[in-house]
C-alpha positions as protocol buffer text, in pm:
chain_id: "A"
residue {
  index: 1
  type: MET
  ca { x: 988 y: -66 z: -1231 }
}
residue {
  index: 2
  type: SER
  ca { x: 1096 y: 3 z: -907 }
}
residue {
  index: 3
  type: PHE
  ca { x: 1047 y: 155 z: -531 }
}
residue {
  index: 4
  type: PRO
  ca { x: 1113 y: 498 z: -398 }
}
residue {
  index: 5
  type: ALA
  ca { x: 1458 y: 562 z: -347 }
}
residue {
  index: 6
  type: LEU
  ca { x: 1657 y: 479 z: -38 }
}
residue {
  index: 7
  type: ASN
  ca { x: 2020 y: 486 z: 86 }
}
residue {
  index: 8
  type: GLU
  ca { x: 2130 y: 204 z: -63 }
}
residue {
  index: 9
  type: GLY
  ca { x: 2094 y: -100 z: 182 }
}
residue {
  index: 10
  type: LYS
  ca { x: 1896 y: 72 z: 449 }
}
residue {
  index: 11
  type: PRO
  ca { x: 1578 y: -17 z: 445 }
}
residue {
  index: 12
  type: SER
  ca { x: 1256 y: 263 z: 419 }
}
residue {
  index: 13
  type: ARG
  ca { x: 1183 y: 525 z: 658 }
}
residue {
  index: 14
  type: THR
  ca { x: 859 y: 600 z: 528 }
}
residue {
  index: 15
  type: ALA
  ca { x: 755 y: 231 z: 567 }
}
residue {
  index: 16
  type: ASP
  ca { x: 770 y: 215 z: 901 }
}
residue {
  index: 17
  type: ARG
  ca { x: 583 y: 537 z: 967 }
}
residue {
  index: 18
  type: VAL
  ca { x: 344 y: 428 z: 776 }
}
residue {
  index: 19
  type: ALA
  ca { x: 304 y: 134 z: 1054 }
}
residue {
  index: 20
  type: GLU
  ca { x: 326 y: 326 z: 1318 }
}
residue {
  index: 21
  type: ARG
  ca { x: 40 y: 511 z: 1188 }
}
residue {
  index: 22
  type: ARG
  ca { x: -130 y: 217 z: 1122 }
}
residue {
  index: 23
  type: ALA
  ca { x: -47 y: 57 z: 1483 }
}
residue {
  index: 24
  type: GLN
  ca { x: -212 y: 380 z: 1618 }
}
residue {
  index: 25
  type: HIS
  ca { x: -571 y: 376 z: 1389 }
}
residue {
  index: 26
  type: GLN
  ca { x: -567 y: 10 z: 1656 }
}
residue {
  index: 27
  type: LEU
  ca { x: -604 y: 252 z: 1928 }
}
residue {
  index: 28
  type: ALA
  ca { x: -690 y: 617 z: 1864 }
}
residue {
  index: 29
  type: ASP
  ca { x: -928 y: 598 z: 1683 }
}
residue {
  index: 30
  type: ASP
  ca { x: -1350 y: 419 z: 1717 }
}
residue {
  index: 31
  type: PRO
  ca { x: -1370 y: 205 z: 1573 }
}
residue {
  index: 32
  type: ARG
  ca { x: -1140 y: 101 z: 1359 }
}
residue {
  index: 33
  type: VAL
  ca { x: -1184 y: 177 z: 960 }
}
residue {
  index: 34
  type: PHE
  ca { x: -895 y: -155 z: 985 }
}
residue {
  index: 35
  type: ASP
  ca { x: -892 y: -435 z: 1216 }
}
residue {
  index: 36
  type: ASP
  ca { x: -525 y: -536 z: 1247 }
}
residue {
  index: 37
  type: SER
  ca { x: -446 y: -769 z: 1448 }
}
residue {
  index: 38
  type: LEU
  ca { x: -82 y: -751 z: 1395 }
}
residue {
  index: 39
  type: ALA
  ca { x: -22 y: -402 z: 1378 }
}
residue {
  index: 40
  type: LEU
  ca { x: 141 y: -336 z: 1690 }
}
residue {
  index: 41
  type: ARG
  ca { x: 291 y: -646 z: 1696 }
}
residue {
  index: 42
  type: ILE
  ca { x: 499 y: -538 z: 1364 }
}
residue {
  index: 43
  type: ILE
  ca { x: 645 y: -214 z: 1443 }
}
residue {
  index: 44
  type: HIS
  ca { x: 981 y: -135 z: 1629 }
}
residue {
  index: 45
  type: PRO
  ca { x: 904 y: -209 z: 2014 }
}
residue {
  index: 46
  type: ASP
  ca { x: 967 y: 82 z: 2133 }
}
residue {
  index: 47
  type: ALA
  ca { x: 725 y: 245 z: 1873 }
}
residue {
  index: 48
  type: ALA
  ca { x: 467 y: 15 z: 2015 }
}
residue {
  index: 49
  type: ALA
  ca { x: 477 y: 113 z: 2374 }
}
residue {
  index: 50
  type: ASN
  ca { x: 528 y: 501 z: 2304 }
}
residue {
  index: 51
  type: ILE
  ca { x: 152 y: 407 z: 2117 }
}
residue {
  index: 52
  type: ARG
  ca { x: -21 y: 198 z: 2401 }
}
residue {
  index: 53
  type: ALA
  ca { x: 80 y: 463 z: 2648 }
}
residue {
  index: 54
  type: ASN
  ca { x: -66 y: 695 z: 2474 }
}
residue {
  index: 55
  type: PRO
  ca { x: -271 y: 620 z: 2155 }
}
residue {
  index: 56
  type: LYS
  ca { x: -274 y: 975 z: 2021 }
}
residue {
  index: 57
  type: ALA
  ca { x: 77 y: 1148 z: 2189 }
}
residue {
  index: 58
  type: ASN
  ca { x: 181 y: 1452 z: 1968 }
}
residue {
  index: 59
  type: ASP
  ca { x: -84 y: 1407 z: 1775 }
}
residue {
  index: 60
  type: SER
  ca { x: -67 y: 1693 z: 1515 }
}
residue {
  index: 61
  type: LEU
  ca { x: -356 y: 1869 z: 1261 }
}
residue {
  index: 62
  type: LEU
  ca { x: -254 y: 1562 z: 1038 }
}
residue {
  index: 63
  type: ALA
  ca { x: -188 y: 1283 z: 1201 }
}
residue {
  index: 64
  type: PRO
  ca { x: -573 y: 1187 z: 1198 }
}
residue {
  index: 65
  type: TYR
  ca { x: -589 y: 1205 z: 782 }
}
residue {
  index: 66
  type: LEU
  ca { x: -265 y: 1018 z: 804 }
}
residue {
  index: 67
  type: ARG
  ca { x: -415 y: 775 z: 987 }
}
residue {
  index: 68
  type: ALA
  ca { x: -732 y: 737 z: 781 }
}
residue {
  index: 69
  type: ALA
  ca { x: -592 y: 722 z: 466 }
}
residue {
  index: 70
  type: PHE
  ca { x: -369 y: 454 z: 567 }
}
residue {
  index: 71
  type: ALA
  ca { x: -648 y: 262 z: 688 }
}
residue {
  index: 72
  type: VAL
  ca { x: -887 y: 271 z: 413 }
}
residue {
  index: 73
  type: ARG
  ca { x: -603 y: 166 z: 176 }
}
residue {
  index: 74
  type: SER
  ca { x: -562 y: -90 z: 291 }
}
residue {
  index: 75
  type: ARG
  ca { x: -930 y: -221 z: 394 }
}
residue {
  index: 76
  type: LEU
  ca { x: -999 y: -149 z: 73 }
}
residue {
  index: 77
  type: ALA
  ca { x: -714 y: -315 z: -65 }
}
residue {
  index: 78
  type: GLU
  ca { x: -803 y: -666 z: 127 }
}
residue {
  index: 79
  type: GLU
  ca { x: -1166 y: -586 z: 40 }
}
residue {
  index: 80
  type: ALA
  ca { x: -1114 y: -625 z: -361 }
}
residue {
  index: 81
  type: LEU
  ca { x: -884 y: -889 z: -296 }
}
residue {
  index: 82
  type: ALA
  ca { x: -1136 y: -1101 z: -81 }
}
residue {
  index: 83
  type: GLU
  ca { x: -1366 y: -1022 z: -355 }
}
residue {
  index: 84
  type: ALA
  ca { x: -1118 y: -1186 z: -636 }
}
residue {
  index: 85
  type: VAL
  ca { x: -1042 y: -1495 z: -437 }
}
residue {
  index: 86
  type: ALA
  ca { x: -1444 y: -1516 z: -392 }
}
residue {
  index: 87
  type: THR
  ca { x: -1529 y: -1467 z: -776 }
}
residue {
  index: 88
  type: ARG
  ca { x: -1273 y: -1556 z: -976 }
}
residue {
  index: 89
  type: GLY
  ca { x: -1095 y: -1797 z: -756 }
}
residue {
  index: 90
  type: LEU
  ca { x: -702 y: -1611 z: -782 }
}
residue {
  index: 91
  type: SER
  ca { x: -466 y: -1827 z: -545 }
}
residue {
  index: 92
  type: GLN
  ca { x: -174 y: -1589 z: -618 }
}
residue {
  index: 93
  type: TYR
  ca { x: -129 y: -1235 z: -405 }
}
residue {
  index: 94
  type: VAL
  ca { x: 127 y: -1040 z: -486 }
}
residue {
  index: 95
  type: VAL
  ca { x: 242 y: -739 z: -200 }
}
residue {
  index: 96
  type: LEU
  ca { x: 438 y: -478 z: -419 }
}
residue {
  index: 97
  type: GLY
  ca { x: 645 y: -243 z: -214 }
}
residue {
  index: 98
  type: ALA
  ca { x: 555 y: -443 z: 99 }
}
residue {
  index: 99
  type: GLY
  ca { x: 719 y: -268 z: 377 }
}
residue {
  index: 100
  type: PHE
  ca { x: 548 y: -414 z: 652 }
}
residue {
  index: 101
  type: ASP
  ca { x: 216 y: -483 z: 562 }
}
residue {
  index: 102
  type: THR
  ca { x: 32 y: -779 z: 803 }
}
residue {
  index: 103
  type: PHE
  ca { x: -187 y: -950 z: 552 }
}
residue {
  index: 104
  type: ALA
  ca { x: 65 y: -1233 z: 475 }
}
residue {
  index: 105
  type: TYR
  ca { x: 17 y: -1359 z: 881 }
}
residue {
  index: 106
  type: ARG
  ca { x: -342 y: -1341 z: 858 }
}
residue {
  index: 107
  type: ASN
  ca { x: -458 y: -1482 z: 563 }
}
residue {
  index: 108
  type: PRO
  ca { x: -756 y: -1652 z: 612 }
}
residue {
  index: 109
  type: PHE
  ca { x: -741 y: -1805 z: 206 }
}
residue {
  index: 110
  type: PRO
  ca { x: -599 y: -2134 z: 269 }
}
residue {
  index: 111
  type: ALA
  ca { x: -519 y: -2159 z: -98 }
}
residue {
  index: 112
  type: LEU
  ca { x: -382 y: -1820 z: -154 }
}
residue {
  index: 113
  type: ALA
  ca { x: 32 y: -1791 z: -192 }
}
residue {
  index: 114
  type: VAL
  ca { x: 120 y: -1443 z: -102 }
}
residue {
  index: 115
  type: LEU
  ca { x: 471 y: -1287 z: -239 }
}
residue {
  index: 116
  type: GLU
  ca { x: 569 y: -1010 z: -71 }
}
residue {
  index: 117
  type: VAL
  ca { x: 808 y: -797 z: -310 }
}
residue {
  index: 118
  type: ASP
  ca { x: 1007 y: -483 z: -154 }
}
residue {
  index: 119
  type: PHE
  ca { x: 1414 y: -421 z: -123 }
}
residue {
  index: 120
  type: PRO
  ca { x: 1636 y: -700 z: 90 }
}
residue {
  index: 121
  type: ALA
  ca { x: 1739 y: -461 z: 406 }
}
residue {
  index: 122
  type: THR
  ca { x: 1353 y: -354 z: 455 }
}
residue {
  index: 123
  type: GLN
  ca { x: 1267 y: -700 z: 419 }
}
residue {
  index: 124
  type: ALA
  ca { x: 1560 y: -833 z: 655 }
}
residue {
  index: 125
  type: VAL
  ca { x: 1389 y: -528 z: 911 }
}
residue {
  index: 126
  type: LYS
  ca { x: 1041 y: -718 z: 897 }
}
residue {
  index: 127
  type: ARG
  ca { x: 1179 y: -1103 z: 949 }
}
residue {
  index: 128
  type: SER
  ca { x: 1403 y: -942 z: 1247 }
}
residue {
  index: 129
  type: ARG
  ca { x: 1069 y: -816 z: 1341 }
}
residue {
  index: 130
  type: LEU
  ca { x: 846 y: -1120 z: 1267 }
}
residue {
  index: 131
  type: SER
  ca { x: 1112 y: -1341 z: 1460 }
}
residue {
  index: 132
  type: SER
  ca { x: 1094 y: -1117 z: 1781 }
}
residue {
  index: 133
  type: ALA
  ca { x: 720 y: -1075 z: 1822 }
}
residue {
  index: 134
  type: GLY
  ca { x: 654 y: -1431 z: 1750 }
}
residue {
  index: 135
  type: ILE
  ca { x: 449 y: -1413 z: 1486 }
}
residue {
  index: 136
  type: VAL
  ca { x: 515 y: -1748 z: 1230 }
}
residue {
  index: 137
  type: VAL
  ca { x: 557 y: -1683 z: 894 }
}
residue {
  index: 138
  type: PRO
  ca { x: 256 y: -1955 z: 729 }
}
residue {
  index: 139
  type: GLU
  ca { x: 426 y: -2133 z: 445 }
}
residue {
  index: 140
  type: SER
  ca { x: 216 y: -1989 z: 200 }
}
residue {
  index: 141
  type: VAL
  ca { x: 439 y: -1644 z: 196 }
}
residue {
  index: 142
  type: THR
  ca { x: 743 y: -1558 z: -47 }
}
residue {
  index: 143
  type: TYR
  ca { x: 969 y: -1314 z: 2 }
}
residue {
  index: 144
  type: VAL
  ca { x: 1101 y: -1145 z: -340 }
}
residue {
  index: 145
  type: PRO
  ca { x: 1384 y: -951 z: -219 }
}
residue {
  index: 146
  type: ILE
  ca { x: 1459 y: -777 z: -602 }
}
residue {
  index: 147
  type: ASP
  ca { x: 1732 y: -485 z: -716 }
}
residue {
  index: 148
  type: PHE
  ca { x: 1577 y: -359 z: -931 }
}
residue {
  index: 149
  type: ALA
  ca { x: 1862 y: -220 z: -1095 }
}
residue {
  index: 150
  type: SER
  ca { x: 1954 y: -540 z: -1232 }
}
residue {
  index: 151
  type: GLU
  ca { x: 1710 y: -762 z: -1213 }
}
residue {
  index: 152
  type: SER
  ca { x: 1286 y: -690 z: -1384 }
}
residue {
  index: 153
  type: LEU
  ca { x: 1009 y: -767 z: -1203 }
}
residue {
  index: 154
  type: ALA
  ca { x: 841 y: -1033 z: -1412 }
}
residue {
  index: 155
  type: ASP
  ca { x: 1205 y: -1202 z: -1328 }
}
residue {
  index: 156
  type: ALA
  ca { x: 1204 y: -1135 z: -993 }
}
residue {
  index: 157
  type: LEU
  ca { x: 867 y: -1312 z: -962 }
}
residue {
  index: 158
  type: ALA
  ca { x: 950 y: -1583 z: -1201 }
}
residue {
  index: 159
  type: ARG
  ca { x: 1199 y: -1686 z: -960 }
}
residue {
  index: 160
  type: ALA
  ca { x: 1037 y: -1661 z: -684 }
}
residue {
  index: 161
  type: GLY
  ca { x: 798 y: -1972 z: -868 }
}
residue {
  index: 162
  type: PHE
  ca { x: 499 y: -1675 z: -959 }
}
residue {
  index: 163
  type: ASP
  ca { x: 294 y: -1867 z: -1240 }
}
residue {
  index: 164
  type: ARG
  ca { x: 237 y: -1627 z: -1464 }
}
residue {
  index: 165
  type: GLU
  ca { x: -45 y: -1849 z: -1659 }
}
residue {
  index: 166
  type: ARG
  ca { x: -266 y: -1850 z: -1405 }
}
residue {
  index: 167
  type: ALA
  ca { x: -466 y: -1494 z: -1278 }
}
residue {
  index: 168
  type: ALA
  ca { x: -324 y: -1277 z: -983 }
}
residue {
  index: 169
  type: PHE
  ca { x: -408 y: -1028 z: -789 }
}
residue {
  index: 170
  type: PHE
  ca { x: -145 y: -704 z: -684 }
}
residue {
  index: 171
  type: SER
  ca { x: -140 y: -424 z: -413 }
}
residue {
  index: 172
  type: TRP
  ca { x: 40 y: -168 z: -466 }
}
residue {
  index: 173
  type: LEU
  ca { x: -22 y: 72 z: -167 }
}
residue {
  index: 174
  type: GLY
  ca { x: 206 y: 407 z: -59 }
}
residue {
  index: 175
  type: VAL
  ca { x: 422 y: 335 z: -410 }
}
residue {
  index: 176
  type: VAL
  ca { x: 294 y: 517 z: -647 }
}
residue {
  index: 177
  type: PRO
  ca { x: 396 y: 882 z: -674 }
}
residue {
  index: 178
  type: TYR
  ca { x: 738 y: 817 z: -501 }
}
residue {
  index: 179
  type: LEU
  ca { x: 827 y: 668 z: -916 }
}
residue {
  index: 180
  type: GLU
  ca { x: 869 y: 806 z: -1283 }
}
residue {
  index: 181
  type: ILE
  ca { x: 569 y: 748 z: -1469 }
}
residue {
  index: 182
  type: ALA
  ca { x: 823 y: 541 z: -1718 }
}
residue {
  index: 183
  type: ALA
  ca { x: 844 y: 287 z: -1417 }
}
residue {
  index: 184
  type: ILE
  ca { x: 465 y: 275 z: -1307 }
}
residue {
  index: 185
  type: GLU
  ca { x: 368 y: 250 z: -1721 }
}
residue {
  index: 186
  type: ALA
  ca { x: 602 y: -43 z: -1708 }
}
residue {
  index: 187
  type: THR
  ca { x: 417 y: -267 z: -1408 }
}
residue {
  index: 188
  type: PHE
  ca { x: 55 y: -140 z: -1527 }
}
residue {
  index: 189
  type: ARG
  ca { x: 161 y: -370 z: -1839 }
}
residue {
  index: 190
  type: PHE
  ca { x: 325 y: -639 z: -1635 }
}
residue {
  index: 191
  type: VAL
  ca { x: 20 y: -674 z: -1510 }
}
residue {
  index: 192
  type: ALA
  ca { x: -223 y: -604 z: -1811 }
}
residue {
  index: 193
  type: SER
  ca { x: 16 y: -864 z: -1972 }
}
residue {
  index: 194
  type: LEU
  ca { x: -59 y: -1124 z: -1725 }
}
residue {
  index: 195
  type: PRO
  ca { x: -399 y: -1380 z: -1802 }
}
residue {
  index: 196
  type: ALA
  ca { x: -789 y: -1219 z: -1724 }
}
residue {
  index: 197
  type: GLY
  ca { x: -889 y: -1150 z: -1431 }
}
residue {
  index: 198
  type: SER
  ca { x: -587 y: -1041 z: -1291 }
}
residue {
  index: 199
  type: ALA
  ca { x: -655 y: -697 z: -1080 }
}
residue {
  index: 200
  type: ILE
  ca { x: -426 y: -408 z: -931 }
}
residue {
  index: 201
  type: VAL
  ca { x: -514 y: -200 z: -662 }
}
residue {
  index: 202
  type: PHE
  ca { x: -279 y: 98 z: -556 }
}
residue {
  index: 203
  type: ASP
  ca { x: -291 y: 467 z: -404 }
}
residue {
  index: 204
  type: TYR
  ca { x: -264 y: 798 z: -623 }
}
residue {
  index: 205
  type: GLY
  ca { x: -193 y: 1167 z: -567 }
}
residue {
  index: 206
  type: ILE
  ca { x: -426 y: 1381 z: -744 }
}
residue {
  index: 207
  type: ASP
  ca { x: -191 y: 1702 z: -969 }
}
residue {
  index: 208
  type: PRO
  ca { x: -187 y: 1947 z: -644 }
}
residue {
  index: 209
  type: ALA
  ca { x: -269 y: 2229 z: -900 }
}
residue {
  index: 210
  type: SER
  ca { x: -630 y: 2120 z: -894 }
}
residue {
  index: 211
  type: LEU
  ca { x: -652 y: 2091 z: -470 }
}
residue {
  index: 212
  type: SER
  ca { x: -810 y: 2378 z: -292 }
}
residue {
  index: 213
  type: TRP
  ca { x: -542 y: 2621 z: -51 }
}
residue {
  index: 214
  type: ARG
  ca { x: -640 y: 2407 z: 211 }
}
residue {
  index: 215
  type: GLY
  ca { x: -530 y: 2123 z: 11 }
}
residue {
  index: 216
  type: ARG
  ca { x: -241 y: 2270 z: -142 }
}
residue {
  index: 217
  type: PHE
  ca { x: -130 y: 2360 z: 191 }
}
residue {
  index: 218
  type: VAL
  ca { x: -146 y: 2029 z: 385 }
}
residue {
  index: 219
  type: PHE
  ca { x: 37 y: 1906 z: 21 }
}
residue {
  index: 220
  type: ARG
  ca { x: 332 y: 2105 z: 53 }
}
residue {
  index: 221
  type: LYS
  ca { x: 375 y: 1979 z: 407 }
}
residue {
  index: 222
  type: MET
  ca { x: 332 y: 1712 z: 333 }
}
residue {
  index: 223
  type: SER
  ca { x: 593 y: 1680 z: 30 }
}
residue {
  index: 224
  type: GLN
  ca { x: 833 y: 1853 z: 233 }
}
residue {
  index: 225
  type: ARG
  ca { x: 784 y: 1547 z: 483 }
}
residue {
  index: 226
  type: VAL
  ca { x: 905 y: 1305 z: 258 }
}
residue {
  index: 227
  type: ALA
  ca { x: 1139 y: 1453 z: 88 }
}
residue {
  index: 228
  type: ALA
  ca { x: 1370 y: 1520 z: 455 }
}
residue {
  index: 229
  type: ILE
  ca { x: 1351 y: 1155 z: 437 }
}
residue {
  index: 230
  type: GLY
  ca { x: 1520 y: 1084 z: 100 }
}
residue {
  index: 231
  type: GLU
  ca { x: 1198 y: 1025 z: -47 }
}
residue {
  index: 232
  type: PRO
  ca { x: 1032 y: 1211 z: -256 }
}
residue {
  index: 233
  type: TRP
  ca { x: 711 y: 1258 z: -432 }
}
residue {
  index: 234
  type: LYS
  ca { x: 769 y: 1261 z: -850 }
}
residue {
  index: 235
  type: THR
  ca { x: 412 y: 1203 z: -1006 }
}
residue {
  index: 236
  type: PHE
  ca { x: 42 y: 1286 z: -984 }
}
residue {
  index: 237
  type: PHE
  ca { x: -235 y: 1200 z: -1233 }
}
residue {
  index: 238
  type: SER
  ca { x: -559 y: 1340 z: -1307 }
}
residue {
  index: 239
  type: PRO
  ca { x: -894 y: 1027 z: -1236 }
}
residue {
  index: 240
  type: ASP
  ca { x: -968 y: 1047 z: -1671 }
}
residue {
  index: 241
  type: ASP
  ca { x: -572 y: 1070 z: -1732 }
}
residue {
  index: 242
  type: LEU
  ca { x: -439 y: 776 z: -1527 }
}
residue {
  index: 243
  type: ARG
  ca { x: -788 y: 562 z: -1656 }
}
residue {
  index: 244
  type: ALA
  ca { x: -699 y: 657 z: -2016 }
}
residue {
  index: 245
  type: LEU
  ca { x: -305 y: 487 z: -1899 }
}
residue {
  index: 246
  type: LEU
  ca { x: -452 y: 200 z: -1762 }
}
residue {
  index: 247
  type: LEU
  ca { x: -690 y: 132 z: -2075 }
}
residue {
  index: 248
  type: ARG
  ca { x: -383 y: 181 z: -2273 }
}
residue {
  index: 249
  type: CYS
  ca { x: -160 y: -110 z: -2092 }
}
residue {
  index: 250
  type: GLY
  ca { x: -448 y: -398 z: -2158 }
}
residue {
  index: 251
  type: PHE
  ca { x: -688 y: -300 z: -1794 }
}
residue {
  index: 252
  type: ARG
  ca { x: -1034 y: -337 z: -1888 }
}
residue {
  index: 253
  type: ASP
  ca { x: -1203 y: -218 z: -1614 }
}
residue {
  index: 254
  type: VAL
  ca { x: -1074 y: 45 z: -1379 }
}
residue {
  index: 255
  type: ARG
  ca { x: -1285 y: 127 z: -1091 }
}
residue {
  index: 256
  type: ASP
  ca { x: -1162 y: 484 z: -917 }
}
residue {
  index: 257
  type: TYR
  ca { x: -1270 y: 590 z: -563 }
}
residue {
  index: 258
  type: ASP
  ca { x: -1258 y: 945 z: -495 }
}
residue {
  index: 259
  type: PRO
  ca { x: -1203 y: 1071 z: -144 }
}
residue {
  index: 260
  type: ALA
  ca { x: -1592 y: 1218 z: -177 }
}
residue {
  index: 261
  type: GLU
  ca { x: -1696 y: 835 z: -208 }
}
residue {
  index: 262
  type: LEU
  ca { x: -1420 y: 635 z: 20 }
}
residue {
  index: 263
  type: ASN
  ca { x: -1530 y: 879 z: 333 }
}
residue {
  index: 264
  type: ARG
  ca { x: -1891 y: 822 z: 245 }
}
residue {
  index: 265
  type: LEU
  ca { x: -1815 y: 442 z: 231 }
}
residue {
  index: 266
  type: TYR
  ca { x: -1558 y: 434 z: 555 }
}
residue {
  index: 267
  type: PHE
  ca { x: -1595 y: 767 z: 746 }
}
residue {
  index: 268
  type: ALA
  ca { x: -1939 y: 819 z: 765 }
}
residue {
  index: 269
  type: GLY
  ca { x: -2154 y: 917 z: 1081 }
}
residue {
  index: 270
  type: ARG
  ca { x: -1790 y: 892 z: 1338 }
}
residue {
  index: 271
  type: LYS
  ca { x: -1843 y: 1044 z: 1606 }
}
residue {
  index: 272
  type: ASP
  ca { x: -1475 y: 1215 z: 1634 }
}
residue {
  index: 273
  type: ARG
  ca { x: -1522 y: 1279 z: 1207 }
}
residue {
  index: 274
  type: LEU
  ca { x: -1209 y: 1118 z: 1088 }
}
residue {
  index: 275
  type: ARG
  ca { x: -1183 y: 1147 z: 735 }
}
residue {
  index: 276
  type: ILE
  ca { x: -902 y: 1109 z: 430 }
}
residue {
  index: 277
  type: GLY
  ca { x: -810 y: 1471 z: 265 }
}
residue {
  index: 278
  type: GLU
  ca { x: -885 y: 1553 z: -60 }
}
residue {
  index: 279
  type: MET
  ca { x: -565 y: 1427 z: -279 }
}
residue {
  index: 280
  type: MET
  ca { x: -548 y: 1065 z: -251 }
}
residue {
  index: 281
  type: HIS
  ca { x: -785 y: 838 z: -499 }
}
residue {
  index: 282
  type: ILE
  ca { x: -761 y: 458 z: -476 }
}
residue {
  index: 283
  type: ALA
  ca { x: -787 y: 206 z: -836 }
}
residue {
  index: 284
  type: VAL
  ca { x: -861 y: -94 z: -884 }
}
residue {
  index: 285
  type: ALA
  ca { x: -801 y: -198 z: -1260 }
}
residue {
  index: 286
  type: THR
  ca { x: -931 y: -594 z: -1376 }
}
residue {
  index: 287
  type: VAL
  ca { x: -736 y: -729 z: -1664 }
}
């Protein structure tokens, strides 16, 4: 398993941009789809100042769709986690490709241990920002820096104290499209090897060929943007193919949320017409 290819020793630029969109959502959109009290404090101070001064400054045609996508996937992931804690008593939460996610510092569950897995360079920047912002790192948080060239996810988690004999919940947001299929399947199989009740939530993109002309136009613009910063998209799925893969890997239940359902559940009745586009799906797979 791996994360998006990065320049060696440098943090992910994509992670920064995603965090800035989540922060912008806190001020630019009303009502919020996702409340994150720390979103503006975890980003670079200059970016935070610009957002506070003008939440919709330099808003492009695509910007609202991006804010909506990043907000809804975080909200759905945290809702699925809350359900797993409440109904199955899960006490281990693994955030794969954590970036500047802030759940661990807003964690409302006293018994829930949070393991943040990411590249050392990205984690170093995050920890520096947490310190500068005066955000306390709870004892429930464990950082799991990993170099996938020399260590597997299973070994890195074991080193960090992860208990494979207990069920766990995984989130994997904004990562799957950047990976080769072999790395994606390896992660699915690892999670599926854990005790019953374990689960993973992740977002993915459908095959661009299945999109409308407008969707293909947006896809080209976005794919060019991420490729230009050295983090290109690589893998897409049809929902049926993904479900088949997850079942082969050992999951017993797969819940797939398509854009129409996400817009109905989280964006209906908005006066600002905030909504997601037609490409992103979110899946929750349970062992």
